[in-house]
N, C-alpha and C positions, 0 to 999 in steps of 0.2 A: 546334613544329615549324617548320623553316624551308621557304620556298617555293621550288619551282626555277620561276621564271617563265619563264626561256627552254622548259624542258620544258612547261609547260603549254601557252603560245602554240602548240609545234610539234604538242602533242595536238590543239588545236581546229584549226588548219589541216589537219588530216588528215580533219576531218570533214567528209561532204555539207554543202553549204550549208543544207539543211533544218535539219540539227541544229545546227548555226552560230547561226542563227537564234533556235533554244531554248537554246543558252546565252547569248546576247546577252539574253534577255528574264529569264533566271534571274539574271543579274550584274544586272540592271536592277532586280530585286524585291530583291535583297540590299541594292542601295544605298540603294533607297527604305526597306525596313526601319531601316537603317544613321540614316538621317537622321531617321525617326521615332523612333527611342529616342533618339538625340542630343537631340533638341527635348524630349521627354519629360523628359530628365535635368537640360536648363536649367530647365524650366520649373519643376521639383522643387527645385531650387536655389535659385530666386527666392520659392518659397513661404513661407520662416519671414519675410522683408522685406516681402512683402505682407501677412501677417497683424500684424507688429509696426506697419505705416503705418496699420493699420486700415481695409483695403481688405475690402469686402465678400465673404464667401463666396458663391459660387454654386454651384447643384446641378449632378447630374448633365442631367438634362433642360437645363439652360440652357447647359452645354457643348454636348451633342448640336447644342441649335438653333444656337450660335454655328456650330459645324463645317458645319451641314449648309447653312447662308447662304452662307460662305466658299466652299463647294465648288459650290454654283450659282453664286455669282460667274464661279468660276475657268471652268466651263464655258460661262459665256455670253460670256467674253472669248474663251477658245479656238474657240467656234465663231464669232464674229465676225472675229477670224483666221484661219479658213479660208475665208470669203467674201472674203477680200481678194485 
């Protein structure tokens, strides 16, 4: 289904400011979801090469811990940037 971008822009422009903010939040959500799915696809694409190279497998718990650590680092960096 082709997208009429101009018609969509006009519909958004016709909305009140608070609704435009909601649209922006939703677009950000969709973009984030797409980036995460792309990252997962890239990871799954290299999984066979990692296995063939003898890389050790990691558990879901180890993955969760790694994700938690990265998120904590990002939060602390973001908090530091907010203080500048």
